[in-house]
VMD Tcl script that draws the C-alpha trace (Angstrom):
set ca {
  {3.03 2.34 17.94}
  {0.99 5.48 18.38}
  {-2.33 6.04 16.66}
  {-3.14 9.76 16.17}
  {-6.94 10.72 16.67}
  {-6.19 12.79 13.41}
  {-8.22 11.15 10.44}
  {-5.52 11.78 7.61}
  {-7.82 9.90 4.95}
  {-11.27 9.71 4.81}
  {-13.37 7.82 2.27}
  {-17.22 8.80 1.86}
  {-19.90 6.54 -0.09}
  {-17.20 5.40 -2.39}
  {-18.50 3.82 -5.74}
  {-16.27 2.99 -8.74}
  {-18.37 1.52 -11.89}
  {-17.37 -0.22 -15.16}
  {-19.21 -1.09 -18.28}
  {-21.76 1.59 -17.93}
  {-22.60 0.92 -14.59}
  {-23.17 -2.81 -14.67}
  {-20.02 -3.76 -12.86}
  {-19.71 -2.06 -9.30}
  {-16.01 -2.44 -8.27}
  {-16.70 -0.61 -5.33}
  {-20.19 -0.28 -3.93}
  {-20.32 2.47 -1.34}
  {-17.51 2.36 0.88}
  {-16.85 4.26 3.92}
  {-13.51 4.46 5.53}
  {-11.38 6.67 7.99}
  {-7.50 6.13 8.49}
  {-5.89 7.70 11.02}
  {-2.34 9.14 11.36}
  {0.22 6.32 12.46}
  {-2.19 3.80 11.56}
  {-1.53 0.56 9.65}
  {-4.27 -0.81 7.71}
  {-4.52 -4.31 6.02}
  {-7.04 -5.13 3.45}
  {-7.85 -8.29 2.81}
  {-10.37 -10.56 0.70}
  {-10.96 -12.72 -2.14}
  {-9.69 -11.87 -5.81}
  {-11.63 -9.40 -7.40}
  {-13.35 -8.16 -4.22}
  {-12.23 -4.08 -4.72}
  {-9.04 -4.27 -2.53}
  {-6.73 -2.94 -5.23}
  {-9.44 -0.45 -6.47}
  {-10.19 1.07 -3.15}
  {-6.35 1.12 -2.47}
  {-5.70 2.85 -5.87}
  {-8.72 5.46 -5.43}
  {-7.05 6.98 -2.23}
  {-4.60 8.88 -4.61}
  {-7.20 8.75 -7.53}
  {-5.22 6.43 -9.76}
  {-8.76 5.04 -9.98}
  {-11.10 7.92 -10.51}
  {-14.19 7.16 -8.54}
  {-17.83 7.24 -10.03}
  {-19.22 9.03 -7.05}
  {-18.21 9.44 -3.44}
  {-15.41 11.61 -2.05}
  {-12.09 11.00 -0.67}
  {-10.57 13.57 1.72}
  {-6.93 13.58 2.28}
  {-5.65 15.66 5.16}
  {-8.97 17.49 5.08}
  {-8.63 18.29 1.33}
  {-11.19 16.88 -1.14}
  {-9.13 15.21 -3.82}
  {-11.76 15.17 -6.45}
  {-12.15 18.98 -6.39}
  {-11.28 20.72 -9.53}
  {-8.97 23.33 -7.59}
  {-6.94 20.42 -6.11}
  {-3.52 19.87 -7.58}
  {-3.68 16.12 -7.27}
  {0.02 15.49 -8.45}
  {1.06 17.76 -5.45}
  {-0.88 15.50 -3.02}
  {0.37 12.01 -4.71}
  {3.69 13.44 -3.78}
  {2.39 12.90 0.08}
  {1.24 9.39 -0.72}
  {4.13 6.64 -1.26}
  {2.74 3.89 -3.99}
  {4.29 0.51 -4.11}
  {2.86 -1.71 -6.95}
  {2.96 -5.55 -7.67}
  {5.32 -5.30 -10.31}
  {8.02 -2.92 -9.04}
  {7.97 -0.22 -11.86}
  {11.66 0.66 -11.69}
  {13.25 2.36 -14.62}
  {15.16 -0.42 -16.44}
  {17.42 2.05 -18.01}
  {18.43 3.77 -14.94}
  {20.68 2.47 -12.00}
  {19.22 2.03 -8.49}
  {20.58 5.07 -7.34}
  {18.85 7.01 -10.23}
  {15.56 5.38 -9.68}
  {15.84 6.66 -6.19}
  {16.83 10.10 -6.45}
  {15.12 11.05 -9.90}
  {11.48 12.15 -8.33}
  {13.13 14.07 -4.97}
  {15.42 15.92 -7.72}
  {12.60 16.73 -10.21}
  {9.73 16.83 -8.09}
  {10.72 17.97 -4.62}
  {13.84 20.23 -6.02}
  {16.39 18.47 -3.86}
  {20.00 18.99 -4.80}
  {21.47 16.03 -6.36}
  {23.98 15.69 -3.54}
  {21.11 16.13 -0.88}
  {18.98 13.12 -2.87}
  {21.90 10.89 -2.99}
  {22.83 11.08 0.49}
  {19.28 10.38 1.33}
  {19.02 7.60 -1.15}
  {22.31 5.97 0.18}
  {21.07 6.13 3.96}
  {17.68 4.44 2.93}
  {19.66 1.78 0.89}
  {21.74 1.09 3.74}
  {18.57 0.67 6.00}
  {17.39 -2.16 3.81}
  {20.50 -3.76 3.40}
  {21.18 -2.88 -0.28}
  {23.83 -0.36 -0.07}
  {26.21 -2.58 -2.50}
  {23.62 -2.51 -5.14}
  {23.17 1.46 -5.87}
  {25.27 1.51 -8.75}
  {23.45 -1.43 -10.50}
  {20.54 -1.88 -12.82}
  {17.25 -3.30 -12.01}
  {18.03 -6.29 -14.47}
  {20.71 -7.38 -11.96}
  {18.58 -7.62 -9.09}
  {16.26 -10.22 -7.79}
  {12.51 -9.66 -7.57}
  {12.96 -9.19 -3.66}
  {15.65 -6.62 -4.18}
  {13.59 -4.83 -6.75}
  {10.59 -4.59 -4.43}
  {12.52 -3.36 -1.58}
  {14.37 -0.79 -3.97}
  {10.64 0.39 -5.02}
  {9.66 0.81 -1.42}
  {12.83 3.03 -0.69}
  {12.17 5.09 -3.89}
  {8.63 5.94 -2.36}
  {10.18 6.60 0.91}
  {12.55 9.08 -0.97}
  {9.67 11.56 -1.20}
  {9.14 11.83 2.50}
  {5.54 10.66 2.29}
  {3.13 10.91 4.94}
  {1.14 7.79 4.05}
  {2.32 4.51 2.36}
  {0.22 2.64 -0.14}
  {1.14 -1.03 -0.72}
  {-0.81 -2.90 -3.57}
  {0.01 -6.63 -2.72}
  {3.59 -5.91 -2.76}
  {4.53 -9.63 -2.59}
  {2.24 -11.42 -4.94}
  {4.93 -11.27 -7.93}
  {7.42 -12.62 -5.78}
  {8.80 -16.27 -5.58}
  {7.97 -17.44 -2.16}
  {11.48 -17.43 -0.64}
  {11.73 -13.57 -1.62}
  {8.49 -12.64 0.09}
  {9.94 -12.65 3.71}
  {12.61 -9.99 2.98}
  {9.98 -7.66 1.52}
  {7.56 -8.12 4.42}
  {10.49 -7.62 6.71}
  {11.30 -4.37 5.33}
  {7.47 -3.16 5.59}
  {7.40 -4.14 9.01}
  {10.39 -1.90 9.90}
  {8.68 0.80 8.20}
  {5.22 0.43 9.85}
  {6.89 0.08 13.16}
  {8.41 3.75 12.60}
  {4.77 5.03 13.02}
  {4.36 5.54 8.98}
  {0.57 5.84 8.24}
  {0.09 2.73 5.90}
  {-2.40 1.11 3.69}
  {-1.59 -2.75 2.76}
  {-3.44 -4.76 0.52}
  {-2.29 -8.14 1.06}
  {-2.81 -12.05 0.72}
  {-0.49 -12.94 3.72}
  {-2.64 -13.37 6.59}
  {0.07 -13.99 9.10}
  {1.75 -10.58 7.88}
  {-1.48 -8.78 8.28}
  {-2.32 -10.02 11.60}
  {1.18 -9.13 12.89}
  {1.70 -5.84 11.26}
  {-1.71 -4.17 11.21}
  {-3.66 -2.26 13.63}
  {-6.72 -2.58 11.78}
  {-7.99 -5.44 9.24}
  {-10.32 -4.71 6.51}
  {-12.34 -7.39 4.80}
  {-13.74 -6.86 1.38}
  {-15.90 -8.85 -0.77}
  {-18.18 -7.81 -3.67}
  {-16.90 -4.04 -3.75}
  {-18.07 -3.40 -0.07}
  {-16.14 -3.46 3.13}
  {-18.11 -6.55 4.78}
  {-16.21 -6.39 8.23}
  {-13.25 -4.51 9.85}
  {-11.91 -4.44 13.32}
  {-8.53 -5.43 15.25}
  {-6.65 -8.35 14.02}
  {-7.82 -10.35 16.82}
  {-11.52 -9.50 16.12}
  {-11.28 -10.30 12.56}
  {-9.29 -13.52 12.65}
  {-10.46 -14.92 15.93}
  {-14.33 -14.01 16.31}
  {-15.52 -12.78 12.65}
  {-18.91 -11.67 12.82}
  {-19.96 -11.89 9.30}
  {-20.77 -15.16 7.47}
  {-18.89 -14.37 4.52}
  {-15.57 -13.41 6.67}
  {-15.76 -16.72 8.34}
  {-16.03 -18.43 5.03}
  {-13.18 -16.56 3.51}
  {-11.02 -17.29 6.34}
  {-12.08 -20.91 6.82}
  {-11.04 -21.35 2.89}
  {-7.73 -19.64 3.62}
  {-6.88 -21.96 6.61}
  {-7.75 -25.05 4.38}
  {-5.47 -23.89 1.43}
  {-2.85 -22.85 4.01}
  {-3.02 -26.38 5.60}
  {-2.97 -28.39 2.06}
  {-0.05 -26.28 0.98}
  {2.00 -27.12 4.31}
}
mol new
graphics top color blue
foreach p $ca { graphics top sphere $p radius 0.5 }
foreach p [lrange $ca 0 end-1] q [lrange $ca 1 end] { graphics top cylinder $p $q radius 0.2 }
display resetview
């Protein structure tokens, strides 16, 4: 997969505080994400992974610092953040599908209302995307008729229907039963293989290693270490990274 030299997202000295500054969810994060790059963010619970991801499209408003998307400062008062969010597909842990709308309606709603596509254009695109993930037979069903894995695959397609420049995944498999995890990860793998810029917060270490170009390890609201999957998993430089990976391996062995 080709990674461009172009920096698509640039995070500068990002800080996110809660409780009047007593809690630092993010404590001075710096990060550049290049066009076509797949970045996996790993780390223990509460390390700031999801906060960093959600800050990229200002779902979390930073206390200080800057986020540039395609050279534009998203925190600027002159910026229409909703327009920029349309360029960033977001997939959450809990699907967030509209229960009263069919699969097809869930996918076509935003392209019709926000991108002004005709209903026919939006439906054609939606059916093509559903075919791609093997769920074309679910177009007229409602979310409560789907498994968790199917709902998450639909959520991914719904984000793709907006033709985003980057996809953000916030622990996309954490709410799924173990047997459904693989089908969702396969869809994400297929997506990143097309060259889609992607940032993925995940606890799935094997997936992160196989799919990502770069691994970011976070703890305590800071980026502790980053590098290629081989560097981070085989030869971590920071003691905290070594501890985390050792703990993960021990837990995985105990569950096997």
